[in-house]
Every structure is written in C-alpha cells, then in structure tokens.
N, C-alpha and C positions, 0 to 999 in steps of 0.2 A: 504494500500500500504506500501511497505517496505521503510526504510530510503534510501536516495539517494546514489547510488554507485559512487565512485570516479573512473573516467575513467583512465585506465593505459595509460601512454605515450608510443607511438610506432612510427615506421617510417610512415610518412604520405603517403597516396596513391597518385599517380600522378593525377593531375587534368586536365580537358579539359578547354576550355575557361570559365572564372569565371561566365559570364552572363548566362551560361547554367545550373545553379544549383538553386534549390528552396528547401524550407523546406518541408519535407515529411508530408503528411496528418497525423493528430493525434499527432503532436508534439507541445507542449507549452513550453514557457520558460520565465524566469524573472530574472533580474540581481539584485544582492545584492553587498555590498562592497567586492570587490575582488573575487567574485564567481558568477556562473550562475547555477541556478537550472533548470533542464529540465525534463518535464513530457512526457513520451512516452506511450500514451494510448494503443497502440498495444501490447506492452510488459507489460502494467500495472506496470510501474516502474518509479521511480524518479532517476535522475542522478545529480551529482555535478561536474561541470567543472570550469575552470578559467574564469575570466572576458572577456578574448579575445573571448571565445566561444559565449558569449552573444552579443558582438559587431558584430561578424560575422553574427549571426542569425538575428539581427536587420537590418543589412545592406541588407541581402538577402530578408527579409520581406518587406522592404520599396523600394527595387529596387536600392538602392545606392551601386551598385556593384563595382564602381570605387574605393571605399575605403575598400574593403574586404581584410582581412588578409588571404592569400592563404594557409598558414600553418594551421590556425584555421579551415578553411573550409575543408581541407584535412582530418583533424582529425574528424570533424563532419560527413564527408562522410563515413569514416571508421567505425564509430559507428552507421551509418544508420539513422542519423537525417536529412541529406540532400541528395538529389538525382538529377541526371542530368535530365533536361527537355527534352533533345533530340532535341532542336530547339532554338527559340528565348527566351530571358529572360522571366521568369514567375514571374510576380509581385503580384500574388495573396497571396503569403506568406503562413503562417500556417492557420489552421482552426479556429484560434481565432477570436473573434469579440470584439471590445472595449466596455466596460461597464462604465457608470458613476460611480464616487466614491459614495458609499452608504451614504445616509444622514439620513435615518430613517429605522425603522423596523415595518412592519405591525403588528407583534405580540406585540409590545409595545404601539400600539394605543388602545383606549378603544374598548372592544369587542362589536360587534353589538348584540342586542337581537335576539335569534333564538330558534326555537322549536327543541326538540329532534327528530332525524331522524334515525330510526333503520336501514333503508336501507343504509344510508351513513356510519353508524357505521360498518356494515358488510363489506361494500366496502373498507373502510380504513384498516380494519384488513386484508382482503384478499390481498390488494395491498402491504401492508408492508411485509407480509409473502412472497408474490410472488417475490418481489424485491430481497429479500435475497436469495431465491432459484435461481433465474435467474442469479444473479451475481456470484454465485458459479458454475453454469452449463455452462455459456457462457462467452466468452471473453468480457472484458469491452468495447472495441472499437465497437464490434458488437451491444451491448446493446445501446450505445450512438448513433450509426448510425441509429438504428431503431427509436430512439426518434427524431433525426434530420429529418428523412424522414416523420415522423408523423406530426412534426411541420409545414412542408411545406404544408400539407393538412388541417391544422386546420383553421376553420372559426368560428368566434364568433357568436353564435345565439343571437337574440335580447333579449331573456328572460333569458340569462345566469346570474347566480349569479356573483357578482364582486369578484375580487381576495381578497379583504379585508375580505369579509364574508367567502370565501373558506379557506383562510389561518387560520383564527380563528377556523373554524369548524374542519379542519384537525388536527390542533394542539391539540384541546380539545379531539378529539376521539383517537388520537395517544397516549395520556397520559394514556388512560385506558388499553392499551395493556401491558401484562407482558413481554415485550421485552425491553432490554436496548437500549437507543438511539444510532444509528449508522448513521453518517451524510450522507454517500453515498446512502445506500439503502433507507433511509427515504426520502432523497431529490428526488430520482427517483420515489418512491411511490407517493410523492406529485405532481411531474410533471405529472404522469399518471392520477392522480385524477383531476387536473385542466384542462389538455388537453382534457379529456373526456367532459368537459363543455365548450370547445371552447377557452381556454386561452393557451398562449404559452410563458411563461416566460423563463428565461435562467438559466442553471445550471452553477455555477461558482466554479472552483477549485482554491484554494488558498494555499499558503505556507508561513511559517516562516523559516528563515535560522538559527537563533541563539537562541536556538537549533532548528534543523529541526523539523517541525510539518506540517502536511497536513490537510486540511479541505475542505469541500464543502458546498454550500448552494444554494438556489434558489432565484433569484433576478429579479425584473421587473423595468426597468429604474433605478432609484437611491434608490429604496425601497427593502429591504430584506424581504423575505416572510417566511423563515423557521428558522430564528436564531435571536439572539439579536444583535443590532447594534454594541455594544462595543466589542462583541466576534468576529464577522465576520470581523470587521475593523482591527483586529490584523494581518490579513493575506493579502498578496499581490496576486492579481489574476494572475494565471499562464496559465489558459485555460478557455475559455467561450464557452459553447455549446448553 
C-alpha cells in the first residue's frame, strides 16, 4: 500500500442530523499524537488527517454522537469515510473487531517435532503463489470479504492439527520458497492454509506514524502466528478482519 495521503481542506458538505451517519464498511482508523491514520480497504489506500478526524470517527463508532464535531464529520463524509444511515443511528461502527494486545508469538515457542509432509509443502507453495496473483487481479476488499465469508462457515474438526503445529509447519515450508517475504500475501496464504483445517484466526493490519510504515500479521487471541512479537508490537492495529 502507498504512504498515507494528506486530505486537502475544502468546504464541508452540508450534513443531515448527526445521528444518521456511520463509518463506511472497510474503513479502519487509529489516532497518533496530532494525527489520524485511516485505512480505506476499498481504495487500498492509507490517509492522514488531523486528530479531530479520529475523535469524530471514534464518536461515531461508539455511538457518542452528542459530542461529534460536525465540521470533522462533514469532511469525513466528503472523503467517503462516513455515510448516512438513512434512519436511526447505526452503532455498529466500522468492520473492526478488538484484539488483545499480543503477548507472545507462536513462532518463538519451541517447534513441535513433525514429519516431512510433501503434500503440505506443495500446498504452501501453491497458496503463497496464488495469494500474490489474487491480490494483483482482485480488489483487496473483495479478497478480504471472501475470507470473512469463509470464516463464518469454518468449523473445527476434532482431529485438526493445532495452530501451534500449523504455524511452525507453514513457516518452515514458506522459508524454502525462492520468494521474498511479503506480509500481506503471506498472511493471506497462511489464513487459507489454516482455514482449510478448521481454524479461523484474525488478520491484523497495523501502522506506525513516525515515519509511516504499514504491516500485517495473523493473530489468535493474544498470540501472533506469523511474525515475531517484538516486530509486530511496533505497530498499532488499524483494522482487524
């Protein structure tokens, strides 16, 4: 994804009743000192706005519309980050879901003994390659919507390997491929790999603001599955799938 774009200031669009606005699907945001970073999954783009934008988004997310800055919401509406509900206040907020602060990484635990699995090796290679192709051919939002729909249908079988074994297996087989690591396609490939086996962890997008850097990883509860703890902890979650 590209560095965040600074939104140009313009005349705010007129607003209806404040309670009739909600955050558009596919929008994530996180506040830093004096600024707000916004992720628009539909546009596959990051934006940088002032702190007032984050305060307005948080108020709309929580339903605390009595303290919303109407000028900030007008600007957010003009940029397409919020939209009218057409009725009563929508308190669902964005598509984010809260995640615990990570406390450890599965990859930093001792690896479990396992046999070489040629079928799994071929599967990992195919999934890693397919993820790169799919992300180039389809909009990011469409790819993530498919993952969300599949998660809703995922049921863990009794004989499924645990996430600890699968995380180590995927990481070991991924290192054998002659492709440089890329956090987004590799994370999506890992999600496909474990969802085939009945698990449904979360994809976490994170950002740093000073300087701007974006990253993503897969997490289950407070455990990171695809990255080292000290690296992922540098980033503040902006969107969780």
